Backbone as CSV, one residue per row, in Angstrom:
resi,resn,N_x,N_y,N_z,CA_x,CA_y,CA_z,C_x,C_y,C_z
1,UNK,180.006,242.227,40.255,179.557,243.206,39.329,178.049,243.042,39.026
2,UNK,177.289,243.997,39.370,175.826,243.919,39.241,175.474,244.657,37.939
3,UNK,174.341,244.063,37.245,173.992,244.712,35.987,172.959,245.695,36.350
4,UNK,172.848,246.797,35.419,171.948,247.812,35.724,170.410,247.382,35.627
5,UNK,170.241,246.303,34.763,168.896,245.773,34.665,168.379,245.141,35.896
6,UNK,169.214,244.725,36.836,168.802,244.151,38.098,168.309,245.131,39.162
7,UNK,168.528,246.471,38.830,168.118,247.508,39.789,166.656,247.859,39.551
8,UNK,165.957,248.063,40.681,164.588,248.464,40.671,164.433,249.994,40.638
9,UNK,165.380,250.691,41.192,165.253,252.198,41.305,166.616,252.845,41.389
10,UNK,166.691,254.172,41.167,167.854,254.893,41.402,167.487,255.987,42.350
11,UNK,168.549,256.539,42.967,168.379,257.613,44.011,168.975,258.921,43.461
12,UNK,168.028,259.853,43.245,168.466,261.169,42.778,169.042,262.044,43.765
13,UNK,169.619,263.177,43.393,170.245,264.118,44.257,169.203,264.785,45.152
14,UNK,169.515,264.862,46.475,168.641,265.625,47.376,169.127,267.006,47.499
15,UNK,168.342,268.023,47.302,168.740,269.328,47.348,169.065,269.832,48.806
16,UNK,168.372,269.293,49.732,168.528,269.681,51.178,167.968,268.569,52.058
17,UNK,168.451,268.637,53.282,168.038,267.578,54.301,166.918,268.171,55.165
18,UNK,166.892,269.475,55.395,165.888,270.037,56.314,164.695,270.240,55.573
19,UNK,163.404,270.133,56.273,162.207,270.313,55.613,161.934,271.679,55.060
20,UNK,162.436,272.701,55.776,162.323,274.037,55.269,162.999,274.315,53.954
21,UNK,164.258,273.782,53.833,164.935,273.915,52.588,164.290,273.124,51.408
22,UNK,163.765,271.975,51.764,163.074,271.129,50.774,161.868,271.958,50.275
23,UNK,161.058,272.591,51.120,159.910,273.333,50.642,160.372,274.524,49.866
24,UNK,161.480,275.055,50.233,162.106,276.288,49.497,162.400,275.873,48.056
25,UNK,163.082,274.725,48.030,163.401,274.171,46.611,162.160,273.909,45.859
26,UNK,161.160,273.312,46.521,159.904,273.044,45.802,159.292,274.308,45.336
27,UNK,159.262,275.410,46.170,158.606,276.678,45.713,159.395,277.342,44.595
28,UNK,160.755,277.284,44.700,161.570,277.825,43.605,161.358,277.178,42.306
29,UNK,161.412,275.816,42.311,161.210,275.129,41.081,159.819,275.224,40.507
30,UNK,158.828,275.367,41.436,157.439,275.572,41.023,157.301,276.860,40.245
31,UNK,157.906,277.983,40.848,157.856,279.278,40.159,158.525,279.166,38.797
32,UNK,159.735,278.582,38.691,160.350,278.440,37.417,159.526,277.621,36.357
33,UNK,158.954,276.536,36.856,158.132,275.673,36.021,156.917,276.367,35.532
34,UNK,156.241,277.105,36.347,155.050,277.933,35.914,155.424,279.010,34.956
35,UNK,156.616,279.602,35.176,157.003,280.656,34.294,157.309,280.100,32.846
36,UNK,157.944,278.828,32.908,158.220,278.185,31.524,156.967,277.816,30.856
37,UNK,155.997,277.276,31.682,154.717,276.877,31.095,154.004,278.104,30.472
38,UNK,153.955,279.169,31.243,153.242,280.348,30.740,153.927,280.944,29.519
39,UNK,155.206,281.126,29.568,155.893,281.691,28.431,155.861,280.895,27.160
40,UNK,156.167,279.633,27.279,156.067,278.732,26.070,154.649,278.596,25.613
41,UNK,153.695,278.429,26.590,152.275,278.321,26.220,151.806,279.531,25.500
42,UNK,152.222,280.740,25.856,151.805,281.906,25.126,152.292,281.922,23.759
43,UNK,153.539,281.547,23.561,154.160,281.449,22.147,153.400,280.540,21.397
44,UNK,153.203,279.368,21.866,152.526,278.322,21.075,151.047,278.781,20.681
45,UNK,150.344,279.364,21.636,148.959,279.856,21.385,148.996,280.990,20.374
46,UNK,149.982,281.917,20.468,150.036,283.011,19.540,150.321,282.657,18.150
47,UNK,151.286,281.677,17.988,151.696,281.234,16.665,150.561,280.395,16.040
48,UNK,149.873,279.598,16.844,148.794,278.692,16.352,147.569,279.464,16.039
49,UNK,147.243,280.568,16.736,146.000,281.235,16.585,146.018,282.432,15.652
50,UNK,147.142,283.107,15.474,147.301,284.308,14.651,147.840,283.898,13.357
51,UNK,147.035,284.143,12.269,147.381,283.753,10.889,148.548,284.566,10.432
52,UNK,148.817,285.802,11.042,149.858,286.594,10.582,151.242,285.966,10.938
53,UNK,151.253,285.061,11.844,152.496,284.291,12.290,152.620,283.021,11.665
54,UNK,151.846,282.749,10.613,151.947,281.448,9.983,153.097,281.549,8.922
55,UNK,154.308,281.761,9.335,155.504,281.868,8.498,156.601,280.866,9.030
56,UNK,157.562,280.567,8.161,158.581,279.554,8.563,159.272,279.933,9.893
57,UNK,159.624,281.152,10.046,160.365,281.556,11.316,159.505,281.209,12.554
58,UNK,158.217,281.528,12.515,157.305,281.327,13.708,156.949,279.864,13.774
59,UNK,156.872,279.162,12.725,156.647,277.715,12.691,157.737,276.969,13.470
60,UNK,159.043,277.368,13.170,160.193,276.753,13.902,160.142,277.232,15.358
61,UNK,159.728,278.516,15.600,159.701,278.948,16.918,158.701,278.137,17.791
62,UNK,157.513,277.844,17.133,156.592,276.953,17.769,157.148,275.575,18.180
63,UNK,157.906,275.001,17.223,158.599,273.743,17.564,159.598,273.865,18.668
64,UNK,160.254,275.020,18.734,161.253,275.275,19.790,160.538,275.377,21.120
65,UNK,159.334,276.022,21.208,158.648,276.062,22.430,158.095,274.676,22.894
66,UNK,157.742,273.892,21.895,157.276,272.523,22.353,158.450,271.768,22.864
67,UNK,159.615,271.858,22.292,160.816,271.173,22.805,161.158,271.708,24.210
68,UNK,161.218,272.944,24.402,161.511,273.516,25.673,160.370,273.124,26.749
69,UNK,159.144,273.126,26.360,158.125,272.749,27.286,158.301,271.291,27.793
70,UNK,158.628,270.442,26.771,158.817,269.026,27.097,160.007,268.864,27.998
71,UNK,161.176,269.546,27.715,162.402,269.428,28.517,162.090,269.708,29.983
72,UNK,161.491,270.896,30.222,161.310,271.392,31.646,160.223,270.518,32.268
73,UNK,159.301,269.930,31.529,158.256,269.108,32.159,158.790,267.706,32.526
74,UNK,159.849,267.315,31.878,160.440,265.936,32.206,161.306,265.933,33.427
75,UNK,162.068,267.112,33.599,163.118,267.157,34.720,162.570,267.752,35.920
76,UNK,161.871,268.859,35.913,161.530,269.760,37.004,160.420,269.021,37.919
77,UNK,159.326,268.518,37.408,158.188,268.052,38.263,158.630,266.898,39.123
78,UNK,159.401,265.954,38.668,159.927,264.893,39.478,160.756,265.340,40.597
79,UNK,161.699,266.343,40.403,162.502,266.848,41.430,161.530,267.583,42.438
80,UNK,160.618,268.340,41.941,159.633,268.947,42.870,158.931,267.944,43.811
81,UNK,158.449,266.838,43.141,157.701,265.834,43.921,158.652,265.204,44.950
82,UNK,159.922,264.915,44.652,160.799,264.326,45.608,160.985,265.261,46.783
83,UNK,161.144,266.576,46.561,161.289,267.475,47.635,160.067,267.591,48.488
84,UNK,158.901,267.558,47.825,157.673,267.702,48.586,157.359,266.463,49.515
85,UNK,157.686,265.333,48.948,157.425,264.097,49.654,158.598,263.581,50.387
86,UNK,159.734,264.202,50.431,160.952,263.857,51.107,161.441,262.493,50.742
87,UNK,161.673,262.344,49.395,162.184,261.121,48.862,163.196,261.404,47.772
88,UNK,163.931,260.408,47.453,164.941,260.534,46.381,164.822,259.511,45.249
89,UNK,163.897,258.625,45.429,163.802,257.482,44.529,163.171,257.794,43.178
90,UNK,163.674,257.163,42.160,162.958,257.177,40.851,163.131,255.692,40.261
91,UNK,162.058,255.189,39.694,162.074,253.851,39.237,163.015,253.650,38.076
92,UNK,163.391,252.443,37.830,164.258,252.044,36.692,163.701,252.619,35.436
93,UNK,162.369,252.224,35.215,161.708,252.691,34.005,161.561,254.159,33.841
94,UNK,161.335,254.761,35.050,161.270,256.230,35.053,162.472,256.939,34.687
95,UNK,163.627,256.361,35.161,164.970,256.918,34.922,165.271,256.735,33.384
96,UNK,164.994,255.508,32.808,165.199,255.275,31.417,164.386,256.249,30.553
97,UNK,163.157,256.506,31.052,162.260,257.399,30.287,162.814,258.832,30.316
98,UNK,163.401,259.235,31.463,163.984,260.579,31.561,165.165,260.713,30.571
99,UNK,166.010,259.729,30.614,167.209,259.731,29.693,166.826,259.803,28.318
100,UNK,165.804,258.963,27.915,165.320,258.948,26.592,164.717,260.253,26.101
101,UNK,163.788,260.780,26.899,163.097,262.036,26.593,164.012,263.196,26.555
102,UNK,164.930,263.378,27.569,165.749,264.500,27.631,166.730,264.425,26.419
103,UNK,167.221,263.292,26.085,168.152,263.200,24.931,167.436,263.527,23.608
104,UNK,166.193,263.067,23.567,165.386,263.366,22.352,165.169,264.862,22.225
105,UNK,164.755,265.548,23.308,164.359,266.939,23.230,165.619,267.798,23.050
106,UNK,166.697,267.525,23.812,167.940,268.349,23.704,168.552,268.132,22.300
107,UNK,168.657,266.935,21.834,169.222,266.743,20.515,168.333,267.290,19.465
108,UNK,167.014,267.228,19.608,166.148,267.894,18.593,166.277,269.410,18.710
109,UNK,166.431,269.970,19.873,166.574,271.419,19.965,167.845,271.939,19.282
110,UNK,168.938,271.153,19.399,170.187,271.563,18.786,169.986,271.518,17.266
111,UNK,169.297,270.510,16.751,169.066,270.404,15.298,168.126,271.577,14.903
112,UNK,167.139,271.861,15.694,166.278,272.923,15.337,166.841,274.274,15.265
113,UNK,167.793,274.557,16.208,168.497,275.801,16.235,169.386,275.973,14.936
114,UNK,169.887,274.826,14.459,170.617,274.807,13.239,169.738,275.190,12.028
115,UNK,168.513,274.603,12.059,167.552,274.887,10.967,167.152,276.307,11.039
116,UNK,166.924,276.865,12.260,166.520,278.232,12.391,167.628,279.183,11.874
117,UNK,168.845,278.816,12.063,169.949,279.720,11.585,169.935,279.629,10.008
118,UNK,169.629,278.491,9.510,169.492,278.419,7.999,168.382,279.180,7.461
119,UNK,167.225,279.149,8.213,166.126,280.045,7.866,166.391,281.548,7.756
120,UNK,167.144,281.986,8.834,167.583,283.339,8.846,168.573,283.689,7.782
121,UNK,169.461,282.780,7.436,170.399,283.006,6.377,169.673,283.227,5.067
122,UNK,168.689,282.347,4.747,167.979,282.376,3.519,167.126,283.686,3.417
123,UNK,166.505,284.071,4.584,165.669,285.219,4.575,166.422,286.577,4.381
124,UNK,167.673,286.608,4.853,168.438,287.882,4.755,169.426,287.824,3.644
125,UNK,170.017,286.737,3.381,171.072,286.681,2.313,170.543,286.392,0.934
126,UNK,169.362,285.645,0.874,168.732,285.289,-0.361,167.243,285.552,-0.300
127,UNK,166.866,286.753,-0.125,165.452,287.114,0.110,164.549,286.831,-1.082
128,UNK,165.017,286.918,-2.274,164.292,286.715,-3.490,163.887,285.237,-3.665
129,UNK,164.659,284.400,-3.088,164.441,282.884,-3.204,163.794,282.284,-1.952
130,UNK,163.460,283.193,-0.982,163.048,282.698,0.331,161.761,281.917,0.187
131,UNK,160.712,282.419,-0.580,159.493,281.680,-0.782,159.705,280.301,-1.384
132,UNK,160.588,280.208,-2.283,160.860,278.941,-2.959,161.580,277.956,-2.101
133,UNK,162.580,278.472,-1.388,163.484,277.498,-0.629,162.719,277.081,0.667
134,UNK,162.048,278.013,1.334,161.411,277.788,2.623,159.919,277.757,2.435
135,UNK,159.391,276.964,1.460,158.021,276.643,1.312,157.468,275.804,2.440
136,UNK,156.099,275.778,2.507,155.517,275.031,3.586,155.921,273.588,3.581
137,UNK,156.077,272.970,2.434,156.405,271.492,2.428,157.844,271.384,2.890
138,UNK,158.717,272.301,2.524,160.157,272.207,2.894,160.243,272.409,4.439
139,UNK,159.403,273.252,5.014,159.544,273.477,6.443,159.061,272.325,7.213
140,UNK,157.915,271.611,6.693,157.475,270.391,7.405,158.499,269.339,7.384
141,UNK,159.113,269.244,6.250,160.260,268.153,6.049,161.361,268.500,7.035
142,UNK,161.745,269.801,7.139,162.856,270.131,8.092,162.426,269.880,9.525
143,UNK,161.245,270.203,9.893,160.767,269.922,11.246,160.693,268.383,11.546
144,UNK,160.287,267.654,10.564,160.231,266.138,10.704,161.684,265.643,10.828
145,UNK,162.563,266.215,10.088,163.969,265.778,10.209,164.501,266.092,11.593
146,UNK,164.127,267.241,12.165,164.631,267.625,13.462,164.161,266.558,14.561
147,UNK,162.869,266.283,14.490,162.226,265.283,15.485,162.805,263.915,15.252
148,UNK,163.080,263.517,14.014,163.562,262.174,13.677,165.057,262.113,14.160
149,UNK,165.838,263.186,13.985,167.273,263.222,14.460,167.334,263.120,15.985
150,UNK,166.405,263.854,16.671,166.359,263.766,18.077,166.052,262.382,18.499
151,UNK,165.093,261.743,17.894,164.634,260.384,18.222,165.806,259.391,18.022
152,UNK,166.503,259.457,16.863,167.601,258.518,16.631,168.687,258.671,17.721
153,UNK,168.985,259.983,17.872,170.107,260.308,18.910,169.724,259.746,20.302
154,UNK,168.445,259.865,20.644,167.971,259.349,21.953,167.987,257.822,22.020
155,UNK,167.589,257.154,20.996,167.576,255.665,21.001,168.999,255.206,21.155
156,UNK,169.926,255.739,20.419,171.318,255.269,20.486,171.907,255.459,21.858
157,UNK,171.709,256.664,22.478,172.280,256.929,23.776,171.606,256.152,24.898
158,UNK,170.242,256.035,24.776,169.531,255.286,25.868,169.837,253.820,25.846
159,UNK,169.942,253.252,24.672,170.178,251.825,24.600,171.622,251.542,24.984
160,UNK,172.564,252.431,24.623,173.939,252.224,25.016,174.150,252.498,26.419
161,UNK,173.583,253.468,27.061,173.731,253.803,28.424,173.193,252.702,29.402
162,UNK,172.007,252.203,29.110,171.342,251.185,29.916,171.759,249.788,29.602
163,UNK,172.802,249.606,28.746,173.393,248.260,28.519,174.645,248.100,29.287
164,UNK,175.095,249.214,29.979,176.364,249.104,30.754,176.133,248.553,32.082
165,UNK,177.005,247.663,32.470,176.851,247.120,33.873,177.353,248.068,34.909
166,UNK,176.814,248.008,36.121,177.089,248.895,37.260,177.837,248.222,38.328
167,UNK,178.733,248.837,38.877,179.375,248.310,40.109,179.578,249.438,41.102
168,UNK,178.938,250.675,40.939,179.161,251.723,41.865,177.843,252.188,42.563
169,UNK,176.873,251.295,42.667,175.687,251.595,43.377,174.584,252.128,42.398
170,UNK,173.654,252.858,43.036,172.549,253.338,42.236,172.204,254.812,42.564
171,UNK,173.169,255.516,43.101,172.968,256.920,43.496,173.453,257.839,42.378
172,UNK,172.464,258.562,41.825,172.753,259.497,40.683,172.879,260.916,41.264
173,UNK,174.019,261.500,41.169,174.317,262.851,41.804,173.765,263.914,40.934
174,UNK,172.469,263.934,40.675,171.889,264.978,39.856,170.343,264.931,40.120
175,UNK,169.652,266.062,39.817,168.244,266.063,40.130,167.350,265.379,39.149
176,UNK,167.990,264.885,38.064,167.338,263.998,37.082,168.327,263.002,36.556
177,UNK,167.887,261.998,35.863,168.737,260.971,35.309,169.597,261.540,34.117
178,UNK,170.807,261.848,34.357,171.640,262.448,33.361,172.654,261.347,32.885
179,UNK,172.979,261.332,31.652,173.891,260.278,31.105,175.233,260.320,31.776
180,UNK,175.883,261.486,31.867,177.289,261.516,32.495,177.244,261.014,33.911
181,UNK,176.129,261.171,34.679,176.077,260.690,36.048,175.893,259.227,36.134
182,UNK,175.158,258.702,35.170,174.910,257.238,35.104,176.225,256.566,34.741
183,UNK,177.001,257.162,33.904,178.210,256.502,33.394,179.199,256.487,34.585
184,UNK,179.102,257.390,35.531,179.961,257.317,36.721,179.638,256.017,37.655
185,UNK,178.498,255.500,37.408,178.140,254.236,38.208,178.679,253.051,37.528
186,UNK,179.161,253.071,36.356,179.618,251.900,35.588,180.968,251.454,36.103
187,UNK,181.303,250.243,35.661,182.583,249.625,36.009,183.646,250.271,35.099
188,UNK,184.873,250.144,35.476,185.951,250.656,34.732,185.978,250.058,33.268
189,UNK,186.141,250.887,32.268,186.191,250.475,30.903,184.965,249.968,30.295
190,UNK,183.835,249.883,31.083,182.618,249.380,30.531,181.834,250.586,29.860
191,UNK,182.288,251.779,30.082,181.550,252.905,29.573,182.132,253.464,28.353
192,UNK,183.165,252.768,27.804,183.924,253.384,26.692,183.079,253.495,25.440
193,UNK,182.164,252.551,25.235,181.295,252.552,24.102,180.421,253.863,24.141
194,UNK,179.818,254.239,25.275,178.984,255.417,25.340,179.863,256.650,25.237
195,UNK,181.099,256.570,25.815,181.993,257.777,25.630,182.230,257.987,24.131
196,UNK,182.470,256.842,23.430,182.686,257.039,22.050,181.507,257.562,21.316
197,UNK,180.332,257.171,21.675,179.181,257.724,21.086,178.935,259.248,21.388
198,UNK,179.347,259.551,22.611,179.333,261.002,22.974,180.371,261.802,22.138
199,UNK,181.538,261.215,21.775,182.486,261.927,21.059,181.994,262.088,19.575
200,UNK,181.335,261.103,19.094,180.768,261.151,17.680,179.749,262.243,17.622
201,UNK,178.916,262.286,18.726,177.798,263.274,18.833,178.406,264.637,18.890
202,UNK,179.522,264.751,19.707,180.181,266.112,19.838,180.727,266.470,18.502
203,UNK,181.236,265.612,17.634,181.763,266.035,16.328,180.649,266.550,15.439
204,UNK,179.547,265.861,15.501,178.390,266.263,14.684,177.902,267.587,15.178
205,UNK,177.809,267.776,16.481,177.387,269.016,17.046,178.322,270.107,16.670
206,UNK,179.619,269.876,16.656,180.607,270.804,16.254,180.405,271.274,14.787
207,UNK,180.010,270.233,13.957,179.775,270.571,12.589,178.570,271.499,12.454
208,UNK,177.536,271.269,13.212,176.302,272.223,13.190,176.773,273.600,13.783
209,UNK,177.661,273.578,14.738,178.038,274.819,15.406,178.863,275.656,14.280
210,UNK,179.730,275.040,13.522,180.476,275.701,12.495,179.555,276.336,11.448
211,UNK,178.466,275.446,11.101,177.513,275.880,10.029,176.809,277.126,10.555
212,UNK,176.368,277.209,11.871,175.615,278.282,12.404,176.579,279.566,12.502
213,UNK,177.764,279.365,12.876,178.701,280.436,12.938,178.984,281.067,11.561
214,UNK,179.175,280.239,10.578,179.399,280.746,9.219,178.146,281.377,8.651
215,UNK,176.969,280.815,8.999,175.703,281.527,8.560,175.613,282.897,9.127
216,UNK,175.949,283.038,10.374,175.762,284.381,10.966,176.891,285.363,10.560
217,UNK,178.023,284.814,10.213,179.039,285.760,9.609,178.535,286.346,8.335
218,UNK,177.935,285.549,7.475,177.401,286.013,6.188,176.216,286.874,6.453
219,UNK,175.341,286.557,7.428,174.177,287.382,7.790,174.536,288.772,8.226
220,UNK,175.476,288.855,9.162,175.985,290.104,9.658,176.693,290.876,8.639
221,UNK,177.411,290.265,7.652,178.025,290.968,6.598,176.987,291.654,5.654
222,UNK,175.874,290.992,5.435,174.852,291.520,4.563,174.036,292.660,5.340
223,UNK,173.744,292.367,6.638,173.007,293.301,7.381,173.842,294.674,7.521
224,UNK,175.002,294.611,7.820,175.870,295.850,8.026,176.008,296.644,6.715
225,UNK,175.765,296.012,5.614,175.803,296.787,4.318,174.497,297.342,3.923
226,UNK,173.438,297.068,4.688,172.145,297.648,4.400,172.127,299.176,4.541
227,UNK,171.668,299.887,3.529,171.570,301.347,3.668,170.580,301.832,4.634
228,UNK,169.511,301.030,4.792,168.356,301.488,5.692,168.630,301.091,7.084
229,UNK,168.501,302.038,8.036,168.671,301.790,9.423,167.498,300.823,9.945
230,UNK,166.332,301.162,9.388,165.163,300.334,9.787,165.271,298.912,9.437
231,UNK,165.865,298.746,8.188,166.116,297.323,7.724,167.087,296.642,8.596
232,UNK,168.172,297.326,8.958,169.173,296.696,9.824,168.549,296.388,11.203
233,UNK,167.733,297.233,11.700,167.076,297.007,12.985,166.110,295.748,12.910
234,UNK,165.381,295.663,11.869,164.465,294.560,11.678,165.312,293.241,11.553
235,UNK,166.338,293.257,10.819,167.159,292.049,10.747,167.779,291.596,12.046
236,UNK,168.332,292.597,12.797,168.954,292.259,14.052,167.845,291.753,15.049
237,UNK,166.617,292.330,14.958,165.590,291.896,15.898,165.175,290.441,15.726
238,UNK,165.350,289.882,14.506,164.973,288.557,14.317,166.127,287.590,14.472
239,UNK,167.359,288.136,14.394,168.564,287.246,14.496,169.187,287.189,15.920
240,UNK,169.233,288.324,16.555,169.866,288.299,17.792,169.207,287.407,18.911
241,UNK,167.839,287.362,19.007,167.278,286.381,19.981,167.681,284.930,19.699
242,UNK,167.732,284.529,18.402,168.063,283.167,18.070,169.612,282.932,18.468
243,UNK,170.420,283.946,18.227,171.801,283.871,18.565,172.073,283.732,20.054
244,UNK,171.253,284.557,20.873,171.352,284.472,22.290,170.941,283.103,22.826
245,UNK,169.794,282.563,22.338,169.329,281.228,22.767,170.351,280.233,22.327
246,UNK,170.839,280.271,21.156,171.815,279.255,20.714,173.115,279.298,21.663
247,UNK,173.604,280.516,21.895,174.823,280.621,22.763,174.617,280.084,24.181
248,UNK,173.494,280.389,24.722,173.181,279.870,26.115,173.006,278.348,26.096
249,UNK,172.343,277.854,25.116,172.104,276.332,25.102,173.402,275.600,24.872
250,UNK,174.152,276.010,23.804,175.374,275.278,23.416,176.493,275.412,24.495
251,UNK,176.777,276.545,25.035,177.722,276.677,26.047,177.546,275.845,27.265
252,UNK,176.340,275.863,27.764,176.048,275.012,28.980,175.963,273.524,28.645
253,UNK,175.423,273.169,27.528,175.262,271.783,27.201,176.644,271.139,26.877
254,UNK,177.498,271.789,26.188,178.814,271.234,25.857,179.666,271.172,27.088
255,UNK,179.554,272.128,28.017,180.340,272.092,29.196,179.886,270.904,30.085
256,UNK,178.565,270.655,30.189,178.043,269.567,30.977,178.534,268.231,30.476
257,UNK,178.564,268.051,29.208,178.864,266.719,28.606,180.356,266.512,28.242
258,UNK,181.095,267.589,28.127,182.446,267.449,27.624,183.446,267.936,28.613
259,UNK,183.107,268.425,29.806,184.105,268.920,30.703,184.917,267.730,31.225
260,UNK,186.203,267.958,31.523,187.086,266.905,32.045,186.663,266.503,33.503
261,UNK,186.899,265.247,33.830,186.524,264.788,35.236,187.143,265.609,36.340
262,UNK,188.305,266.169,35.995,188.978,266.930,37.112,188.105,268.239,37.527
263,UNK,187.259,268.644,36.679,186.453,269.833,36.953,185.114,269.490,37.583
264,UNK,184.802,268.262,37.703,183.515,267.764,38.223,183.479,267.950,39.726
265,UNK,182.331,268.441,40.212,181.956,268.491,41.579,180.491,268.475,41.709
266,UNK,179.848,268.000,42.722,178.405,267.906,42.836,177.759,269.299,42.660
267,UNK,178.347,270.336,43.286,177.720,271.652,43.195,177.819,272.218,41.744
268,UNK,179.000,272.042,41.192,179.170,272.542,39.774,178.299,271.735,38.722
269,UNK,178.219,270.485,38.912,177.314,269.654,38.037,175.921,270.095,38.172
270,UNK,175.473,270.371,39.424,174.165,270.750,39.620,173.800,272.151,38.981
271,UNK,174.672,273.033,39.079,174.511,274.358,38.458,174.469,274.254,36.987
272,UNK,175.403,273.532,36.376,175.439,273.298,34.896,174.142,272.697,34.444
273,UNK,173.731,271.674,35.187,172.439,270.986,34.799,171.249,271.953,34.734
274,UNK,171.169,272.742,35.753,170.031,273.738,35.847,170.212,274.735,34.642
275,UNK,171.443,275.119,34.364,171.664,276.101,33.323,171.216,275.613,32.011
276,UNK,171.471,274.296,31.640,171.162,273.931,30.281,169.815,273.190,30.213
277,UNK,169.210,272.645,31.343,167.934,271.982,31.292,166.768,272.736,31.792
278,UNK,166.976,273.800,32.590,165.859,274.473,33.199,165.918,275.976,32.795
279,UNK,167.037,276.628,32.787,167.076,278.002,32.443,166.708,278.372,31.012
280,UNK,167.259,277.684,29.952,166.846,278.020,28.594,165.362,277.845,28.302
281,UNK,164.631,276.756,28.736,163.271,276.696,28.462,162.468,277.844,29.109
282,UNK,162.999,278.383,30.209,162.276,279.472,30.903,162.529,280.797,30.256
283,UNK,163.781,281.011,29.837,164.247,282.331,29.292,163.912,282.473,27.793
284,UNK,163.833,281.384,27.030,163.706,281.521,25.609,162.386,282.303,25.211
285,UNK,161.268,282.068,25.782,160.167,282.948,25.471,160.324,284.364,25.738
286,UNK,161.045,284.657,26.805,161.315,286.081,27.199,162.319,286.671,26.137
287,UNK,163.345,285.895,25.788,164.351,286.469,24.754,163.643,286.661,23.462
288,UNK,162.809,285.806,22.990,162.193,286.009,21.638,161.099,287.127,21.693
289,UNK,160.413,287.325,22.793,159.343,288.279,22.861,159.857,289.694,23.124
290,UNK,161.108,289.869,23.637,161.623,291.175,23.971,161.837,292.065,22.750
291,UNK,162.381,291.501,21.708,162.680,292.245,20.457,161.825,291.942,19.254
292,UNK,160.755,291.167,19.441,159.915,290.765,18.380,158.607,291.498,18.417
293,UNK,158.501,292.527,17.591,157.252,293.250,17.572,156.012,292.555,17.094
294,UNK,156.191,291.600,16.150,155.123,290.816,15.630,154.506,289.942,16.681
295,UNK,155.454,289.292,17.494,154.967,288.410,18.498,154.281,289.143,19.597
296,UNK,154.781,290.358,19.885,154.189,291.215,20.904,152.821,291.585,20.480
297,UNK,152.614,291.966,19.266,151.342,292.360,18.674,150.377,291.222,18.694
298,UNK,150.847,290.009,18.373,149.914,288.839,18.442,149.482,288.551,19.835
299,UNK,150.367,288.669,20.831,149.986,288.419,22.163,148.979,289.524,22.610
300,UNK,149.237,290.710,22.169,148.317,291.890,22.597,146.925,291.643,21.967
301,UNK,146.897,291.142,20.752,145.571,290.860,20.238,144.863,289.723,20.857
302,UNK,145.540,288.739,21.257,144.973,287.642,22.078,144.404,288.169,23.365
303,UNK,145.224,289.044,24.022,144.721,289.576,25.316,143.561,290.441,25.134
304,UNK,143.505,291.278,24.048,142.345,292.098,23.859,141.102,291.285,23.524
305,UNK,141.289,290.166,22.745,140.150,289.311,22.477,139.526,288.698,23.784
306,UNK,140.469,288.259,24.667,139.969,287.662,25.922,139.288,288.708,26.747
307,UNK,139.899,289.899,26.769,139.294,291.047,27.563,137.970,291.420,27.060
308,UNK,137.791,291.396,25.673,136.486,291.771,25.189,135.418,290.682,25.409
309,UNK,135.827,289.419,25.463,134.907,288.331,25.718,134.412,288.323,27.160
310,UNK,135.247,288.681,28.099,134.795,288.561,29.521,133.745,289.642,29.878
311,UNK,133.879,290.914,29.443,132.777,291.891,29.792,131.505,291.648,29.067
312,UNK,131.586,291.102,27.757,130.320,290.818,27.114,129.581,289.728,27.763
313,UNK,130.271,288.716,28.237,129.531,287.697,28.967,129.059,288.118,30.261
314,UNK,129.708,289.035,30.937,129.266,289.503,32.188,128.031,290.390,32.053
315,UNK,128.106,291.239,30.944,126.933,292.065,30.659,125.732,291.297,30.356
316,UNK,125.938,290.265,29.538,124.752,289.380,29.162,124.205,288.687,30.358
317,UNK,125.053,288.201,31.196,124.575,287.519,32.492,123.814,288.583,33.400
318,UNK,124.374,289.728,33.490,123.741,290.813,34.272,122.361,291.181,33.730
319,UNK,122.252,291.316,32.371,120.941,291.629,31.899,119.995,290.582,32.006
320,UNK,120.396,289.277,32.000,119.444,288.253,32.266,119.010,288.251,33.649
321,UNK,119.903,288.493,34.586,119.522,288.591,36.091,118.509,289.741,36.174
322,UNK,118.705,290.890,35.607,117.862,292.038,35.712,116.458,291.736,35.079
323,UNK,116.452,291.059,34.010,115.185,290.712,33.395,114.358,289.738,34.271
324,UNK,115.067,288.772,34.858,114.378,287.852,35.730,113.857,288.543,36.984
325,UNK,114.622,289.468,37.485,114.167,290.193,38.700,112.959,291.101,38.297
326,UNK,113.007,291.665,37.092,111.901,292.480,36.708,110.589,291.728,36.508
327,UNK,110.736,290.521,35.902,109.535,289.685,35.778,109.066,289.195,37.153
328,UNK,109.926,289.016,38.077,109.437,288.627,39.461,108.671,289.780,40.131
329,UNK,109.208,290.997,39.971,108.514,292.046,40.552,107.104,292.295,39.905
330,UNK,107.021,292.059,38.605,105.779,292.266,37.903,104.792,291.212,38.365
331,UNK,105.323,289.972,38.595,104.437,288.905,39.083,103.885,289.201,40.478
332,UNK,104.703,289.770,41.314,104.264,290.134,42.649,103.232,291.204,42.670
333,UNK,103.411,292.224,41.793,102.482,293.306,41.671,101.169,292.797,41.054
334,UNK,101.200,291.895,40.190,99.976,291.281,39.651,99.218,290.492,40.669
335,UNK,99.950,289.893,41.571,99.289,289.051,42.596,98.693,289.909,43.741
336,UNK,99.141,291.175,43.907,98.687,292.068,44.941,97.240,292.535,44.685
337,UNK,96.278,292.386,45.577,94.901,292.826,45.341,94.772,294.293,45.358
């Protein structure tokens, strides 16, 4: 029985053996990664630069974009590099860093989605107390609790996972270092501690899930009783994107970590990992921007500001060139006898 600490590297899943398919995988992941960078970057820029979006809902949305940006940046670039350079290796420290950061960001995202559901509950069901309950200090404390919870979750899982001895080699059947795949490399009965920790985490996650479901039951009860159609539309436009993101994230994440071994297969595990680690960070900006008029207006204002800056600079540069050319011609005329 060899211990995991004696390994120098792990071997990640190879998407393809032929060079053409490797380059196709690189191009596909590059497009997805750039889309995630662009979408989340625009939301971060809009919320940070537009004072109209300095509200609790958009503050939490900024944190969600940071978490999504981190998740996709940890998993996708390494897989792209492996396909580009035709390799499968990842160092021991690199694998440990992936496990730690992915657990931190995914755990933090789940906690943040719970906080965002609470924010929507207070805004719709208790609007008169919203300013008091969701003050700036309270929002900062909630965000700090989200990141601290993700950090604690990550430390426990990383320490427990990398203390397990291995006797099944070092091949990880996934495009990044995923905890369930590492557990498959362990010896029999040596992974029970980590499985127990996963069960405890699942129970806590289920508690958050029940809290979110009950919050939305009350939210929809209040919204459907609103006499104003415009008010109902505005409430739904802020709640439905969050509900869609939560459903996509929770369904794929729970299936990946809680599915029975009999359902496991390399192809299915790969699809599920892409669905919970790559697809949500890419689609979340699109989901939130589709039905959010304030966010669209903020992005439009940023675009107009950039558009106005470019012509003014070009005109200024052009006028300077014309002035220099005119001075040159006057100098030539003065020098002519």
